[in-house]
N, C-alpha and C positions, 0 to 999 in steps of 0.2 A: 502493498502500499503506499503510494505515494504522498508525501506531507508537500503543504502549498503554507509559505510564510507569508502572514498577513498583520501589520501595521494597524495598530488602535489607539485613536487617541481616546482617553476616558471623558466622556462630555460632561457639561454641569449644565447643558440646559433640556428645557423640555419645551411641550408644545409646539403646534403643528407653523407658527408663525417662526419662531428661532428654527425649526426643521427647516423649514422651506428655504430661509435664508443661508443654511449650510450647504443646501443642497445645489442654490445659484451659486456658489462658491466652490464648488466641486467635489462635493462632500454627501457620503449617504449615511444618514442616522442609522443604527441598530444595536441590539441589545445581546450582551452575551449572558448565557444561563448556565448556572453551573448548580443542579440540583437545588435544594432549597436552602442553601448554604450563601450563595449573593445574587443579583441579578446586577450587571453592570452596563449603564448605557454607555454607548461606544458610537464613534463616527470613522469612516474610512475615505482613503480617497477613492472615487467612482473607478476610476482607473483600474484600481488595486483588485476592485471586485471580478474584474474580465473572467479572469483565469481561474475562476471559483464559482461562476454564475451560467458564464455561459459554454459548457461543456457537456459531456455525456458521460461520464465518469465520476465517481465518488473521489472526496480527498479527505485526507485528516488534513487539519488547519493548525499550526504552528501560530497560536494568536500570542502577538509581544506587544502589552499594553503600555501606554506611554509613563503608567506609574515604575516601570521597570520589572515588572512580573511578567509571566509567559503560562499559556494556557492550551491545554490539547483542546479542539472541539471539532464539531462539523455543522457544516449550514443546514439548517433546521427547516426553513423558510424566507421567501423570498416576496417582496411585495413590487409589482412594475406598476407604472402610470398607463392607466387603459390607453392612452393616446400616444403618448411619446413612445412608448415600451423603454422607457427608464427605469432602473432599479429605484426606487424609492425609500424601503427599507428592508432591513433583512435579520436574521434573529441566528445566533450561533449557540447551538448548546453545547457543553464541556464534555469531554472523555475522560473517563477514568478507567486509565490503565488494569487491565487483569478482570476487569469488570464487564460481562455483556451486556450489552445493549442493543437498543432498534436503530434500526438504519432504514433507508429508501434508496434501492440500487438501480441504476439504471438497466435494461435489458439493451443489448446488443445482438441483432442477427447477423449470422453469419453462414454464409453458402449462397448458390443461387436453387431455389425449390425446383423439383422436375415437373412439377404441377404447374407453376408459372412459366418455365420454357416450353410447357404443353398447352398453353394459352390461359392459364388461369389468373385469378388477381389475389394478391397477398394482401392480407389485412391484419396488422399489427394492434391487437383490443388493449395488450396493456404495456406501458413503457417503461414502465417501475416496478420494482419489487420490494414487499417490506419483508426484512430479514432480520433476525435478531443472532447476533456473535459476539465474539471479543473483539476490540479494536484494531488488535495484531492480525485478526482473520477476515477484515474486511476488504469486499473484494471492489477494485475501482468500477467494474461492471458483469453485470455477468454477460456472459456468451453464451447463445442457442443456435446450434445446429440446427439448419431447416433443411439443407440436402434432399432429405429422404421425404419430404413431404411431397404427395401427391394431391392433383386438385380433388375435393371435399374433405379434406383429411386436415387435421387441426392436433398443435400441438397443446396440450394442458399444462398449468405452473406445477403441478404435482408430476410432471415429467422430467422436470429441471432437478438432478441433483448436485448439490454443494458439498465439498467436505470443509466439516468446520463450521457450518452455517446452518443455521435453521431458518429455512422458508415459513413465513406468517401470511401471505397472501393465499386466500381460499385455492387448497390443492385444484378443484375442479373450475377454474375458470380457464378459460381458453386465453392460449399468450397469442398465439398466432393462428390463422384458417386460412386456408386456401380456396379460394370461392372459384363458380365457373365467372366468365367473362359475361359483362354486361349484354352482348348482343346474342349469346347462347343462352343465356338465361328468357331473354324476352323471347326467341323464338320457341324455347319449348313450352313457354306458357301461353304464348300462343295457339299453339298447336291442341296445347291440352282444354281451350277456350273455345277452340273449332270443334273440337270432339264432344265437348261438353254442351253447345247452342243447340235451341228447339229451334225448328224451322217457324219464321214468324208467319201469320196470320194477315193478309194484307186485306186492308179495307176495313178492317174490325174496328171500331173506336171502345175507348176505355169509358166507364162511367162517368167521366169528368168530360166528356166530349173531346179530347185532345187527340 
């Protein structure tokens, strides 16, 4: 598991007005949570968050605070501006070495599905899985091989196995589905509709006179 160093200033302001002023100055306010021990309001340079937020991997954060202390953490939540998509706020949660924790880990599909090569359509229904493990066993991402999947086949969460990691997401949920191409499905539906359609009686009006 790779670590990312993030320098943060312990902030002494609260409220929307002060937070907006910080954002205009290129900062992003956030909160660092360490269990029930302490919640520390912090701010970081917006540019420094890019490698942590805009990635398909999970990282342990080496959080270096302006008071001279450092903590291990993971990114828990990010809030974006709905119009500009800028990061407006973030939460970090402290990591306790040697203690199992719950994490969300991105799923990365590997290989080219046989079903897709035959004209099927790939649908990835889950992009992250919730897991529980020791920080040292936390994978940067979960690699899932889809090479063997044929059209109309799916891969469930329960099919994914990770050593030293317990997957908490419902094992019966589909992770990847290889469906039929739209035109193929439409043609099949049309054929089924033609077979089941009844002959129309011409010249017969309904009770409404239509």
